[in-house]
C-alpha positions as CSV (number, residue, x, y, z in Angstrom):
1,M,-14.1,10.5,-24.9
2,R,-11.8,7.4,-24.4
3,K,-12.2,5.6,-20.9
4,N,-8.9,5.4,-18.9
5,K,-8.5,1.7,-18.5
6,S,-4.9,1.8,-16.9
7,G,-5.6,0.9,-13.3
8,A,-3.0,3.2,-12.1
9,I,-5.1,4.5,-9.3
10,G,-6.0,1.2,-8.1
11,I,-2.3,0.0,-8.4
12,F,-1.1,3.3,-6.5
13,L,-3.8,2.7,-3.8
14,G,-3.2,-0.9,-3.2
15,L,0.7,-0.1,-3.0
16,L,-0.1,2.5,-0.7
17,L,-2.3,0.4,1.6
18,T,0.4,-2.6,1.1
19,A,3.2,-0.4,2.7
20,A,0.7,0.9,5.6
21,F,0.1,-3.0,6.2
22,T,3.9,-3.7,6.4
23,V,4.8,-0.8,8.5
24,G,1.7,-1.3,11.0
25,L,2.9,-5.1,11.2
26,I,6.4,-4.1,12.0
27,A,5.4,-1.6,14.5
28,V,3.0,-4.2,16.2
29,R,5.4,-7.0,16.3
30,D,8.4,-4.6,17.6
31,P,7.5,-1.4,18.9
32,A,11.2,-0.1,19.0
33,A,11.7,-0.8,15.4
34,F,11.0,2.9,14.2
35,I,12.4,4.7,17.3
36,R,15.7,6.6,17.3
37,K,17.6,7.0,20.3
38,D,19.2,10.1,19.6
39,S,15.9,12.4,18.5
40,Y,12.4,12.1,18.6
41,D,10.1,13.1,15.6
42,Y,6.5,13.7,16.0
43,T,5.8,13.2,12.5
44,L,7.3,9.7,12.4
45,E,5.6,8.7,15.8
46,F,2.1,9.8,14.1
47,A,2.5,8.0,10.9
48,V,3.6,4.8,12.9
49,N,0.7,5.0,15.1
50,L,-1.9,5.4,12.2
51,C,-0.1,2.4,10.6
52,K,-0.5,0.4,13.8
53,S,-4.1,1.2,14.0
54,I,-5.1,0.2,10.4
55,W,-2.7,-2.6,9.6
56,L,-5.1,-5.2,9.6
57,P,-7.7,-3.6,7.3
58,A,-4.9,-2.4,5.0
59,G,-3.6,-5.6,4.2
60,V,-7.1,-7.1,3.7
61,I,-8.0,-4.6,1.3
62,G,-4.5,-3.7,-0.2
63,I,-2.7,-6.7,-1.2
64,P,-5.8,-8.0,-3.3
65,L,-6.5,-4.4,-4.7
66,F,-2.8,-4.1,-5.9
67,L,-2.5,-7.7,-7.3
68,V,-5.8,-7.6,-9.2
69,S,-5.3,-3.9,-10.4
70,L,-1.7,-5.2,-11.7
71,I,-3.3,-8.4,-13.4
72,R,-6.1,-6.5,-15.2
73,S,-3.5,-3.7,-16.1
74,L,-1.2,-6.2,-17.8
75,Y,-4.0,-8.0,-19.2
76,L,-5.5,-5.1,-21.0
77,E,-1.9,-3.9,-22.0
78,S,-1.5,-7.3,-23.9
79,K,-4.8,-7.7,-25.2
80,E,-4.3,-4.0,-26.8
81,K,-0.8,-5.1,-28.0
82,D,-2.7,-8.1,-30.0
83,R,-4.7,-5.6,-32.1
């Protein structure tokens, strides 16, 4: 069986955690950034509160995970191309 070395899962998780970091950081600095004046959305409020509660660990884990997975994937791809 061939081992999957693409790193797509690491890249996806890194991007997801980086997005949570970004939304959480924006919500912490400006609490009214995601609030609409004409309606209220419980799902958006839940997602913003979740990102607000995990923004620092998500950034600490997500950004390096994304960068390492991306670099590793590009390195393996260029190594495979040289063969």
